[in-house]
C-alpha positions, 0 to 999 in steps of 0.5 A: 775664510778657512784655508791652507797653502802648501809650497814645494820645490821640485827640481824638474822643468814645469811641463815635466812636473805638470805631466807627473802631477796630472797625466801620470797621477795613476802611477803615484797616487797612493790607495791610502787616500781612497775613501772606499775599499771599492775604489780602483783608481783616482782620477783628475780629468784636466779639462774644464768641467772635468771631474776629480774623483774616485772610480769604483767601476761600473759607473760607481764612485765618489766625486771630489770636485769639478775642474773649473780652471785649466791653464796648462802647464801653470794651474788647475782649479777645482771646486769641491764638496765636503759632505758631513761625512768628511767634515763638512758640509762645505764647498772647497776651492782648490788650486794647484799652481806651478811656476818655474825658475832656472829648471826648478818648479814651485808647486803650490796648492791652496785650499779655501773653504766656505761652510762648516770646516773645523780646525780638526778637518782643516788639519786632517786635510792639510796633513793628507795633502802634505803626505800626498805631495811630499811622500808620493808625488815628489819622490815619483818626480825625482825618480822620473828625473834620474 
């Protein structure tokens, strides 16, 4: 099954990383990752059945996936969809995992795909998530800890 996994160490307690990652998402998510010029914000609703989506306003937008698992502050799972426009058609299963040891939190992100997923699509998605975490989330977390 095509997949990739990313792991990062963040020098903050797990609950604080969870807060940065999900509750304060609007403060660090870069508009560079919006798929449409109309996008006003990116949202992850942290509840079962919640959506992970781009909000264009006025009831418009693009759903990236549906939250299928929440275990605060340990993990959040999303079942997503990749249309042909974004390298599919394929389903994705994504998991954001957090674990803490001695005040340092490990963030793991795993994405698995069922359907048409080329190596080019996988590489593009992996590079995108690497940038999201390493250039946006982690610097935001580090700024919050200072």
